[in-house]
N, C-alpha and C positions, 0 to 999 in steps of 0.2 A: 258254258255254253259251247266250247269248240269239239267237246267230249260229245253232246247229245246230234250236233252237225255227224262225228264220224258215225254213231250208231244207226244214224236214219238212213246214210249213203250205203252201209252194209248192207241192209235191209232190203234196197232199191237193187243193189247186185243180185243179193241170193234170190229174189224175186224176177229179176231179167236170167240170172241160170234154170230156174226150175221153168221158167216159162221154153226155154233155149231147152233143154232137155225133152220136155214136155213136146214139143215143133217135132223134136229130130225120131223121137220114139212113141210118135204120136201112131204109129201103125201098129207098132207092137204092146201100147200100155192098153190096159183091159177098160173097161167104160166105168170100170168102178174106180179104178184110179183114178179115171182121168175126172171122176166126181172128186175122188177126194182131194185130190191137188188143186183143183178150181175153187174148190172149198177152200183149201187152203190158200190159195192165191187172195181169192176175197175177202179170207181173214188177214193175210198180208199185207192188202190193199188198205183195209180199213185202220190199219195198226197203222200203215204207213200216213194215213190222212190223218189218223189221231193224234203221230207224234208231228206229222206236220202244223195241224192245226196246235196241238200243243205248242212246238218252236216258235208258231208265231204269238202265242201267248206270251209264252216265257220272251221270246225278243220284245211284244210290247210291254211288257213287266219292268223288263231290263231299263227298256228307253225312260219309262215312269218312275224307277227307282234311280234311273241314270239323274233324271231332273229333280226328282226329290233330294237326290245328294248332292247335288252342285247347289242344288238352295239353300241345301242345309249347309253347306261348306262355305255360302258365302254368307249365312245367317252368322254361322260360329264366324267365321272370319272378322263381320262388323261389330259383333261381339268382343271377341278380341278385340276389334280395335277401339270400341268404347272403351271396355275395360281400361285397355292402355290410356285410355284418351283420361278415365275416370282416375285411374291412381294415378295420373299425373299431376289431375285439377283436386285430388284429394291429397297431396302432398304439397301442391301448392297451397290450398288450403290451410294443411295444416302447419304450412311453414306461416303464412299468415296470423292464423291464432296464433302461435308461437309468440309473433312479434307483437301482437295484440295486446296477446296476455303480458307480456315483458315491458309495454306502453302502459298495461294498464296498474301492473305491480308496482312502475316506477307513478305513474299519476299516483296512487292510494298512496305509497309513501310519501309522496310531496304534500299529498293532501291532510294526510295526519298528521305532518310537520306541522302545515300551517294551521291545523286544529289546536292542534298542543300549544304551539306557538303564540294563535286569536285565542287562546283561555289564559294563558299564564299572561297576554298581555291585557286581557279583560279584566282577571284579577289583579292586576297590578291599577289598571283603570280604577276596577270598582274602587279600590285601597285609597287612590288617589283623590276621587269623587267623595269617598266617605268619609278624608281626612278634609279637604273642601268646604266638605259641607259641615264641619264642626267647626273650621277655622271663620267658616260665613256667619255662622251661628252664633260665633263666640264675637266676631265682629260686628252684629248685627246687635246682639246683645251689648258692645263697649259702648255703637253708635247711638241706641238708646237711651243707654246712662249718660254720653256725653250731653245727645241732645236735651236731656233732662236737667242736666248740670247748668246747659247753657243758656236753657230757659232760666233756672232761677238764677243765673247772673246775671241775665239779662231784666228781671224781675229787680235784685238785687239795685243794679246801675238805674232801671228808672226809678227807685225808691231811692235813692241816692240824690241823682236826678233831678226830682220832685221837691227832696227835703233842701238842696242845696238852692231850690230857686226861693223855695219859700222861706230858708233863711235869709236870701237876697231880699224877698218882700218885705221881711221883719225890719231890718237894720234900713234898709232906705224910707221906710214907715218912720222908723225914730230919727233918722235924723235928714229929717222932711225939709225941714227947715232953713239948712245948711248951703249956702252957693255952690255951684257945681266949681267956681276957681279955689274952695274949700276943700272940698272934697268929692272926691267919686267912688261910685261902685259900680262893679263889672263882675260879671260870673267866666272865668275862666279854667280849661283844663280841671272840669270841675269842684272849683273853687273859688270863694269869695272874696275879692282883694277891694278893700278897703283903705281909699289912699286918700289921706290926710296933709294937706298942704303945710310948711313950716307957717305960714302966717298964722293960721289958725291956732298952732300948738305953742310956739317957743318963739321965743326975741333971738334976733341973729344972736350965734355962740352961747346961748342960754341953754341949759337940762332941765329948768324948770318949765311945767308946764301952763301956759293960762289960765285963768279961771272959765273962758269961753271955749278952750281947749277940754277942760278938766268937765265944763257940765257934757261937752258934746261926746265924752269917753264913757262919763255917766250912762249918758242914752245907751250908747252903745251895748256898755255891761250888762243893762237893763236886759236886753236881748240875749246875750251871750250866756249871760248865768242860768240861762233857764236851757241850755242847748247841753247833753253831756256826752253826744257821741261826736263831739268835733275837736280839734287840734288849734290853736289859735297862735298864733307866729307873730310877732312883733318885729318888724323888721324898719333899722334908722339908715336912711340913706342923705350922705350929702352931697353939695357942689364939691368941682376941685380948686376953690380957692385955699389955700392954707388957711390952717388954725392959728391968728396971733397968738405970741408966745406968751405964756402967761394969765392966757383966759380959763380961770376959774380951775386951774393946776390941771386943764385940757393938753393932752399931746398933740393931738392929730386927728382929723376927720373919722378918723374908724374908732377914736376912742371918744367921739363926741356922739359917733352913729348907735355906739353901745349905750351912752351911757343916758340919751333921748329916751330908745327902746327900753331900759330897767324902769325908766321915770314912770313911761309909760303903763308898762306890767303893772308896776304899784296902784296905778289908781285904778287900773282894771279890777286889779282881783282884792284889793280896796272897797269895792263896790260890790261885791260878792260874785267873781270870776271865780272857779274852782282854780287854784293857781297849779293843779299838775296839768292842767290843758295850757296852759299860756308859756308859750316860749320865747323869750328876747333875742335879738340877734343885730347887729349893726354890720352894716354892708361897705361905710363911708363912700368914699365916689368911686368907688370901682363898678356899679352895677345902674349909670346913669340912663333915662329914662329919653331925653335930649342930649345932641352932643355939639351942638354948635357952641360958640365960646361967647354966646349973648347973656345978657342981665335975664330976659324970660325962658332960656334953655335952663340955665341953673337954678333959677327958681323952681323951675318945672322939676330938677333934681334933688333940689330938698326937700323931701317928703317925709311922712311914714306910712310904712303899708301893715295893713293888718289881717294876716292873711287865715282866713278860717276854711279850715280841710274837714270833714268829713270825715270821722272814723272808719275806715277803709278793710279792717282786720277780716270781717266777714267775708269781703270780696275777695281778699289774698288767700281767706282759707281754701276759698273754693276753687281760685284758679290755680293754686298747690294740687287738686285734687283732682283738677280737669287736664294733666299736662301729661 
C-alpha cells in the first residue's frame, strides 16, 4: 500500500514539472508539441485519477479485509478457546468415563459374585428343600401309618373294654343272688375284680371252701370256662392277726392265703375252667383294703380276689410296632 502511494506521488511531481516546463517554454514550444503535451497531461491526469480511484478502492478493500481479518481472528480465537474448553471437557468426560467404567467393572464383578453366590445358595436351598420334602413325605407316611395303628389300637382297646364290660355283666348275672357284703364286682384298670368275702368261702383258719362258696364258684366257673382270652388270677388275702400255731399245719397268714387261693383254683378248674388260664397267689396280710385295727376293717381284709384280665397280647404287639 505504501509503494502505491509513492508511485502516485512521483506521477504528480512529474506532471507538475512538465507543466512548469511547458509554461517556461510556452513561447518557444510549438503548438503541435503543446497539444501533444496537453494530451499527455490529460492522460496523466486521467491516470492519476484512476490511480487515486484505485487507491481509494484499495483502501476500502484493505479496510474491509482488515475487518474481515479481525472478525476471522476473533472467530479463530473463539474457536481456539472453544477447542481448549472442549478439550478440557473431553478430558474431564474421559476421566469421568474411566471412573464410571471402573465403577461399572467393580459393580459387575460384585454382581457376578452375588449371582454365583446366590446360584450356589439356591442350589443348596433346593437340595435342602428336596431333602426336607423327602423327610416330610416320610414323616407323612409314618404319621399315616401311626394314625392307622392308633385307630387300630383304639379299636382293640374299645373291643377289650366292651369285652370287659360284657364279662362283668355276665359275672354279675351269674352271681346276682349274693349279697353285697359277700361279694363285689367292679371294673378297674381294664380288669374285672370279683372280691369274695371270707364268710362266703371259708371258716376261720380253714382252707376248705364251704358248700355255699363252692356253689358261687361253680356259677362263676360256668361263665369263665367260656372265656378263652382271659387270665384268671386268684389272690388270697388275710388280716394281720397271726395264725394260731398248729392250725392244720399252716405256718402263717401267707401260707393260709396261698392255700385258700389254691383251693379256689381247684374248684374253678374242676368246674371246667382251663387250668392254663388260672394262676393262684397269696399275699397274706400285706395288701389290706382297710388299715384300721378294728374288727370291721379286718373282716374287709379277709378276702379272695379273682381278677379277670383280658388277653392283651394283640394290644402289646401293636404297641411294640408303634414305638
